Residue, then its C-alpha position, 0 to 999 in steps of 0.5 A: m829954575c822954578i821957585g815958589i814965592p811966599m804970599q799972604v792972603v788978602e781976600p779969599q774968593g772961594s777957589y781963588a784968593l787975592c794974595e800979596h807979595q812985596g806990594l804986588m797983588e795976584r789972584v791965586d788958585m787955592v784948589l790944592v790947599g783949600e780956602q784960607p783966612i785973611g793973613s794966611w801965608l802960602l807958597v805960590f808957584l805958577g799962580a797956584a798955592r802949593e802949601v800953607l806956611t807958618e809966618q816963620r817959614a814964610h820969612q825963612v823962604q823970603q830970606a833965602l830968595a833975598a840971598l839968591q837975588g843978592i848973589q845974582d845982582g852982586t849986592v851980597t858978596d861976603g859970607q857973613a851976609l849969606d850967613a845972616l840970610f840963611a841963619d835958620l840953616l846954620e843952627q841945625e845939621p842937614q837931615l835927609p827926608a824920611h823916604l831917603q833915610p836908611p831903615q832903622s834896625 
């Protein structure tokens, strides 16, 4: 499975940036999103920034990754713990992306 990781820009370096995630530093290719200021949140996949995130969205992705890790290692075993980690999804109805929605008449 391929998963994007939210990382925060620590030091812009032109077409690259030094980014941090949970204390780990990584040099990230910024070609797809352009140079970003210190403190920006990015969704990073295979060493390249794919999307600029809001801080709120970065936190939501981190919560989802924590839920997956907890399920995998057996530390998240009850529904309440999962509900807390996916709280943003519980407060809304699922929506199809625009390109999959039926045409409006």
